C-alpha positions in Angstrom: 0.0 0.0 0.0 1.2 3.5 -0.7 2.3 4.8 2.7 1.6 8.5 1.9 -2.0 7.7 0.8 -2.5 5.6 4.0 -1.2 8.5 6.2 -3.6 11.0 4.6 -6.5 8.5 5.2 -5.6 8.3 8.9 -5.5 12.1 9.3 -8.9 12.4 7.5 -10.6 9.9 9.8 -9.2 11.7 12.9 -10.5 15.0 11.7 -13.9 13.6 11.1 -14.0 12.1 14.6 -13.2 15.5 16.1 -15.9 17.1 14.0 -18.6 14.7 15.1 -17.6 14.3 18.8 -15.4 17.2 19.7 -16.0 20.9 20.4 -19.4 22.4 21.2 -19.2 24.5 18.0 -19.2 21.3 15.8 -22.1 20.2 13.5 -24.9 18.5 15.5 -26.8 15.4 14.2 -30.5 16.0 13.7 -33.1 13.3 14.1 -34.9 12.1 11.0 -38.2 13.9 10.5 -41.4 11.8 10.0 -42.4 13.1 6.6 -45.6 11.1 6.5 -47.1 13.4 9.2 -46.0 16.6 7.5 -49.0 18.6 6.1 -49.0 18.5 2.3 -49.9 21.4 0.1 -52.7 20.9 -2.4 -51.3 19.2 -5.5 -51.5 21.3 -8.5 -52.4 18.2 -10.5 -55.5 17.5 -8.5 -58.5 18.0 -10.7 -60.9 20.8 -9.8 -63.5 19.8 -12.4 -64.3 16.9 -14.6 -62.2 16.6 -17.7 -62.0 14.1 -20.6 -59.1 13.9 -23.0 -59.5 14.8 -26.7 -58.8 11.6 -28.6 -57.6 11.3 -32.1 -57.6 8.1 -34.2 -57.5 7.1 -37.8 -60.6 5.3 -39.0 -62.1 4.3 -42.4 -65.1 6.3 -43.5 -67.3 4.6 -46.1 -68.4 7.1 -48.6 -70.3 6.4 -51.8 -68.6 6.0 -55.1 -69.1 8.6 -57.8 -71.7 6.4 -59.4 -73.4 5.8 -56.0 -73.4 2.0 -56.6 -70.6 1.0 -54.1 -68.9 2.0 -50.9 -65.4 3.2 -50.9 -63.3 3.2 -47.6 -61.4 6.5 -47.0 -58.9 6.7 -44.2 -59.1 9.8 -42.1 -57.8 11.0 -38.7 -60.8 12.1 -36.6 -60.7 13.8 -33.2 -63.2 13.1 -30.5 -63.9 16.2 -28.4 -64.0 16.1 -24.6 -66.7 13.6 -23.6 -67.3 12.3 -27.2 -66.6 8.8 -28.4 -64.4 8.1 -31.4 -67.4 6.4 -32.9 -69.5 9.5 -32.6 -66.6 11.6 -34.1 -66.3 9.1 -37.0 -70.1 9.3 -37.7 -70.0 13.1 -37.6 -67.1 13.1 -40.1 -68.9 10.7 -42.4 -72.1 12.7 -42.5 -70.2 15.9 -43.2 -69.0 14.2 -46.4 -65.5 13.9 -48.0 -63.0 16.7 -48.2 -62.3 18.0 -51.7 -58.9 16.2 -52.0 -60.5 13.0 -50.7 -63.2 13.2 -53.3 -60.7 13.6 -56.1 -58.2 11.0 -54.8 -60.7 8.2 -54.0 -63.5 9.1 -56.4 -66.1 9.4 -53.7 -69.2 11.6 -53.0 -71.9 12.1 -50.4 -75.4 13.4 -50.8 -76.0 16.9 -49.6 -78.2 16.6 -46.5 -76.5 18.6 -43.8 -77.1 15.7 -41.4 -74.1 16.0 -39.1 -75.5 18.8 -37.0 -78.9 17.2 -36.9 -78.1 13.6 -35.8 -80.7 13.3 -33.0 -79.0 10.5 -31.2 -76.2 8.0 -31.4 -76.8 5.3 -28.9 -74.3 2.6 -28.2 -75.3 -0.2 -25.8 -73.3 -3.4 -25.7 -72.6 -4.3 -29.3 -75.6 -2.4 -30.7 -75.5 1.1 -32.1 -78.5 3.1 -33.1 -78.3 6.2 -35.3 -81.2 8.6 -35.9 -80.9 10.7 -39.0 -83.1 13.7 -39.7 -86.5 13.2 -41.4 -85.4 15.1 -44.5 -83.2 12.2 -45.6 -86.5 10.6 -46.7 -86.5 12.9 -49.7 -83.6 11.0 -51.2 -84.2 8.0 -53.5 -84.8 4.7 -51.6 -81.8 3.0 -53.1 -79.6 5.9 -52.0 -81.1 5.8 -48.5 -80.2 2.1 -48.3 -76.6 2.9 -49.4 -76.3 5.6 -46.7 -77.5 3.2 -44.1 -74.9 0.6 -45.1 -72.2 3.3 -45.2 -73.1 4.3 -41.7 -73.1 0.6 -40.6 -69.7 -0.1 -42.1 -68.1 3.0 -40.7 -69.4 2.3 -37.1 -68.5 -1.4 -37.2 -64.9 -0.3 -37.8 -64.9 -0.1 -34.0 -64.5 -3.5 -32.4 -67.2 -2.9 -29.7 -69.9 -2.4 -32.3 -71.4 -5.4 -34.3 -74.9 -4.3 -35.1 -76.3 -0.9 -36.3 -79.8 0.4 -36.5 -80.2 3.4 -38.8 -83.5 5.2 -38.3 -84.8 8.2 -40.3 -86.7 10.7 -38.2 -87.0 8.2 -35.4 -88.5 5.4 -37.4 -87.7 2.4 -39.6 -87.9 3.9 -43.1 -88.3 0.6 -44.9 -86.7 -0.8 -48.1 -89.2 0.6 -50.6 -91.1 3.8 -51.2 -94.3 2.2 -49.8 -92.5 1.2 -46.6 -93.9 -2.3 -46.8 -90.7 -4.2 -45.8 -88.2 -3.2 -43.2 -84.4 -3.3 -43.6 -84.0 -4.1 -39.9 -80.8 -4.2 -37.9 -77.7 -4.1 -40.1 -74.3 -5.7 -40.0 -71.0 -5.1 -41.7 -71.0 -5.8 -45.4 -67.8 -7.2 -46.9 -69.3 -6.9 -50.4 -69.2 -3.1 -51.0 -71.5 -3.3 -54.0 -74.5 -1.7 -52.3 -76.5 -1.5 -55.6 -76.4 -5.3 -55.8 -77.4 -5.7 -52.2 -80.4 -3.4 -52.7 -81.5 -5.2 -55.9 -81.4 -8.6 -54.1 -83.5 -7.4 -51.2 -85.9 -5.5 -53.5 -86.4 -8.7 -55.6 -87.3 -10.6 -52.4 -89.8 -7.9 -51.5 -91.5 -8.0 -54.9 -91.7 -11.8 -54.7 -94.2 -11.4 -51.9 -92.9 -14.3 -49.8 -91.9 -14.1 -46.2 -88.5 -12.9 -45.1 -86.0 -13.0 -42.2 -84.4 -10.0 -40.7 -82.1 -9.1 -37.8 -84.2 -7.1 -35.3 -83.4 -5.3 -32.1 -85.7 -5.7 -29.1 -85.5 -3.4 -26.1 -86.2 -5.3 -22.9 -86.5 -4.0 -19.3 -83.4 -4.5 -17.1 -83.5 -6.8 -14.2 -84.4 -3.9 -11.8 -87.1 -2.6 -14.2 -85.5 0.8 -14.5 -83.8 0.8 -17.9 -83.9 -0.9 -21.3 -81.3 -3.1 -22.9 -81.1 -4.0 -26.6 -81.1 -7.6 -27.7 -80.6 -8.6 -31.4 -82.6 -11.5 -32.7 -83.0 -13.1 -36.1 -86.8 -13.1 -36.7 -88.7 -14.7 -39.6 -91.9 -12.9 -40.9 -94.5 -15.0 -42.7 -95.6 -12.1 -45.0 -94.0 -8.9 -46.2 -96.6 -6.4 -44.7 -96.2 -4.0 -41.8 -99.1 -5.5 -39.9 -97.3 -8.9 -40.1 -94.2 -7.3 -38.8 -96.2 -5.8 -35.9 -97.9 -9.0 -34.9 -94.6 -11.0 -35.1 -92.6 -8.5 -33.0 -95.3 -8.4 -30.3 -95.0 -12.1 -30.1 -91.2 -11.8 -29.8 -91.6 -9.5 -26.9 -93.3 -12.4 -25.1 -90.3 -14.6 -25.3 -87.8 -14.7 -22.5 -84.5 -13.0 -23.2 -82.1 -15.6 -21.6 -79.9 -12.7 -20.3 -79.4 -12.3 -16.5 -79.3 -8.5 -16.9 -82.9 -8.4 -18.3 -86.2 -8.7 -16.4 -87.6 -12.2 -16.4 -91.3 -11.5 -15.8 -92.4 -8.9 -18.5 -96.1 -9.2 -19.2 -96.6 -10.6 -22.7 -98.2 -7.9 -24.9 -100.4 -10.2 -26.9 -101.9 -11.7 -23.7 -102.8 -8.3 -22.3 -104.4 -6.8 -25.5 -108.2 -6.9 -25.6 -108.3 -5.9 -29.3 -106.0 -6.9 -32.1 -103.3 -4.3 -32.8 -103.8 -2.1 -35.9 -102.0 0.5 -38.0 -104.2 3.5 -38.2 -104.3 7.1 -39.2 -104.1 9.6 -36.3 -107.3 11.7 -35.7 -105.9 14.6 -37.7 -105.0 12.2 -40.5 -101.4 13.4 -40.5 -99.6 10.3 -39.4 -99.8 6.5 -39.5 -99.6 5.0 -36.0 -99.6 1.7 -34.3 -102.7 1.4 -32.1 -102.5 -0.9 -29.0 -105.5 -1.4 -26.8 -104.7 -3.2 -23.5 -107.1 -4.3 -20.9 -107.0 -2.9 -17.4 -105.5 -6.2 -16.3 -102.2 -4.8 -17.6 -102.0 -2.5 -14.6 -102.2 -5.4 -12.2 -99.7 -7.4 -14.3 -97.2 -4.6 -14.3 -97.5 -4.1 -10.5 -97.0 -7.8 -9.9 -93.9 -7.8 -12.1 -92.5 -4.7 -10.4 -92.5 -2.7 -13.7 -93.9 0.8 -14.4 -96.2 1.8 -17.2 -93.4 4.0 -18.5 -90.8 1.3 -18.9 -93.4 -0.9 -20.6 -94.4 1.8 -23.0 -90.7 2.6 -23.7 -90.1 -1.1 -24.5 -93.0 -1.2 -27.0 -92.1 2.1 -28.6 -88.3 1.5 -29.0 -88.8 -2.0 -30.3 -91.6 -1.4 -32.7 -90.4 1.9 -34.1 -87.1 0.2 -35.0 -88.7 -2.5 -37.2 -92.3 -1.7 -38.2 -91.8 0.4 -41.4 -93.6 3.7 -42.2 -95.2 4.5 -38.8 -94.6 7.7 -36.8 -95.5 6.4 -33.3 -97.7 4.5 -31.0 -101.2 5.2 -29.6 -101.7 3.2 -26.4 -104.9 2.7 -24.4 -105.2 0.9 -21.1 -108.9 0.2 -20.6 -110.7 3.3 -21.6 -107.7 5.5 -20.6 -105.5 6.9 -23.4 -101.9 7.2 -22.2 -100.8 10.8 -22.7 -98.2 11.4 -20.0 -95.9 9.6 -17.7 -95.0 10.9 -14.2 -91.6 11.8 -12.8 -91.7 8.8 -10.5 -91.7 6.4 -13.5 -88.8 7.8 -15.5 -85.0 7.2 -14.9 -84.1 10.9 -14.9 -87.2 12.0 -12.9 -88.5 14.1 -15.9 -92.1 13.9 -16.7 -93.0 12.8 -20.2 -95.9 14.4 -22.1 -96.8 12.6 -25.3 -97.7 15.3 -27.8 -100.9 14.3 -29.6 -100.9 11.2 -27.4 -98.4 9.7 -29.8 -95.5 7.8 -28.2 -92.3 8.3 -30.2 -88.9 6.9 -29.8 -87.3 10.3 -29.0 -89.4 10.5 -25.8 -87.6 7.6 -24.2 -83.9 8.3 -24.8 -83.2 8.4 -21.0 -84.4 4.8 -20.7 -81.6 3.3 -22.7 -79.1 1.5 -20.5 -75.8 -0.3 -21.2 -74.0 -3.3 -19.6 -71.2 -2.1 -17.3 -68.5 -4.2 -15.6 -67.8 -3.2 -12.0 -65.5 -4.8 -9.4 -66.6 -6.0 -6.0 -64.8 -7.8 -3.2 -64.6 -11.4 -2.4 -64.4 -13.0 1.1 -60.7 -13.7 0.7 -59.9 -10.1 -0.2 -59.8 -10.4 -4.0 -62.1 -8.9 -6.6 -64.8 -10.3 -8.8 -66.3 -8.8 -11.9 -69.9 -7.9 -11.6 -72.2 -6.9 -14.6 -74.7 -4.2 -13.9 -76.6 -1.7 -16.0 -75.7 2.0 -16.3 -77.3 4.7 -18.3 -76.2 4.5 -21.9 -75.4 8.2 -22.0 -73.0 7.8 -19.0 -71.3 4.5 -19.8 -68.0 6.3 -20.8 -68.4 8.9 -18.0 -65.8 8.1 -15.3 -67.8 10.0 -12.7 -71.0 8.0 -13.6 -69.1 4.7 -13.4 -67.7 5.6 -9.9 -71.2 6.6 -8.7 -72.6 3.3 -10.0 -69.9 1.5 -8.0 -71.1 3.3 -4.9 -74.6 2.0 -5.5 -73.3 -1.5 -5.9 -72.4 -1.6 -2.2 -76.0 -0.9 -1.3 -76.9 -4.4 -2.6 -77.1 -7.1 0.1 -74.0 -9.2 0.4 -71.9 -7.0 -1.9 -68.9 -4.9 -0.8 -67.0 -2.5 -3.0 -66.9 0.9 -1.3 -68.0 2.1 2.2 -71.7 2.7 2.6 -73.2 6.2 2.9 -71.2 7.8 0.1 -72.8 9.6 -2.9 -72.1 11.5 -6.0 -71.4 14.7 -4.0 -68.3 12.9 -2.6 -66.7 12.8 -6.1 -65.3 16.3 -6.4 -63.8 15.8 -9.9 -62.5 13.1 -12.3 -60.1 13.9 -15.0 -58.3 11.7 -17.6 -55.5 12.5 -20.1 -55.7 9.1 -21.7 -52.8 7.7 -19.8 -53.7 8.4 -16.2 -57.0 9.0 -14.4 -57.0 11.6 -11.5 -59.8 11.4 -9.0 -60.5 14.1 -6.4 -62.6 12.8 -3.5 -64.1 14.4 -0.4 -62.7 14.4 3.1 -65.7 12.3 4.1 -64.6 9.7 1.5 -61.1 9.6 3.0 -62.5 9.1 6.6 -64.8 6.3 5.4 -61.8 4.5 3.8 -59.7 4.9 6.9 -62.4 3.3 9.0 -62.2 0.1 7.0 -60.2 -2.9 7.9 -56.9 -3.3 6.0 -58.3 -5.9 3.7 -61.5 -3.9 3.0 -59.4 -0.8 2.3 -57.3 -2.6 -0.3 -60.4 -4.0 -1.9 -62.1 -0.6 -2.1 -59.0 1.1 -3.7 -58.6 -1.6 -6.3 -62.3 -1.8 -6.9 -62.1 1.8 -8.0 -58.9 1.4 -10.0 -60.1 -1.7 -11.9 -63.6 -0.2 -12.5 -62.3 3.1 -13.8 -59.7 1.5 -16.1 -62.1 -1.1 -17.5 -62.1 -1.0 -21.3 -60.3 2.3 -21.5 -57.0 3.6 -22.6 -55.8 4.9 -19.2 -54.4 2.1 -17.0 -53.4 4.1 -13.9 -55.4 6.0 -11.3 -54.1 8.6 -8.9 -56.3 9.6 -5.8 -56.6 13.0 -4.2 -58.8 14.0 -1.2 -59.8 17.6 -1.1 -57.0 18.4 -3.5 -54.1 16.5 -1.8 -52.9 12.9 -1.8 -53.5 11.0 1.4 -50.5 11.4 3.7 -50.6 8.0 5.4 -50.9 4.4 4.2 -54.3 2.8 3.7 -54.5 -0.9 4.3 -50.8 -1.2 3.7 -51.1 0.8 0.4 -48.9 3.9 -0.1 -51.6 6.3 -1.4 -49.2 9.1 -2.6 -48.5 7.4 -5.9 -50.5 6.2 -8.9 -52.2 2.8 -8.9 -51.9 0.5 -11.9 -54.7 -1.6 -13.0 -54.5 -5.0 -11.2 -56.1 -7.8 -13.3 -54.3 -10.4 -11.1 -56.4 -9.4 -8.1 -59.7 -10.3 -9.9 -61.0 -13.8 -9.2 -62.5 -13.9 -12.7 -66.1 -14.7 -11.7 -69.1 -12.6 -12.9 -72.7 -12.3 -11.6 
């Protein structure tokens, strides 16, 4: 060893010893501070209001060829504004028509109808999408209307979550032909883009006068009787007339759905009618309408089933208006009473419904459409299980709505996900940038979590994390309470970081 280097090392150690242990003026050692108990300033990243990210994606828009006989896919980057789905953005872009350079490059066109701003509703529930185009689209030739419907269908089924599309015109099934004698029904993606050939084939079947088979969408009450869920069925009609379609669909509504999320005891319409259904003119002669006359026994049957008059009428209207061609609405009688309004106690959004002209139309029941939603609840061994429930269709992509629905889950007997007694007011803000979800909760929410056992606290945290990240792009969640992250551990979890989605914690069962 180098003796000079060794000597310098000895002198350095001696000096250090004097510094630590010697004179009173030396540096004094300070005890470590407990940083976990130090008050934290509100984090500037804590959301103060709900925010959704603007999302951009490249999709194929199916415009019409210059001849109008086929569909032509055109790639375009579309942007979904805050709170909008990419499917809605793609539909809006399609209805606006091709850009000039796209029209020249791909040889495409789109009929002038200014429909984008007038789309009354795009519903997406499960694998079923429903588009309602303005009534003025009826002014176009029937073959072109069919082509538009297929173009909308192919564009929306570019999204993996959508398999079936209903394209209504002014809230109704327009029909295949000018006389609206045969419905088009629920549509699926066409691999053959020759829409003129498709139309010719269907029109030849119509002119043949024989029966036909169509995909149809039935709207059935959810298990709790509060919302409607769509179910697609293949239905065969013996004759190609609207009245045959009406009778057949009323019979289909009497069949059990086989889905645990739907109600199992819906009164069969054909059994409750005391007169056969008809398609009639309204009193002023302006519209064709379906007339249904039920006996007073329907009131008792609904009460026994735990269903309201409103949900039953919504079921009939949404189902029949989506498949019976050429009618504007329903006129419904129960006994001698003509149904003209529905009270706030019967509607999901507590808004009274007044049926103008006593005509039930599909647009009146938009708040009734629900969608399946996957939530996460705890198991006895501290893991998570997937639970399917129904949420309002309009709120299925709303992170706040999903969190509030998770709170409601804990009100069910034998289910634990979050502490009881919490409500929507305890969710101060939810924001997402597409990569991370930030949730600002109330102080009461924090106290409720701290009162749980360690196992329950872990379940509650990951129930929120997995529920919020289900089916979305963001896979991490960061929690704030009154603007700050929690300063202490919760159930052994360090709360001051971000939580990644934890699929391994899920037991994999559903109910």
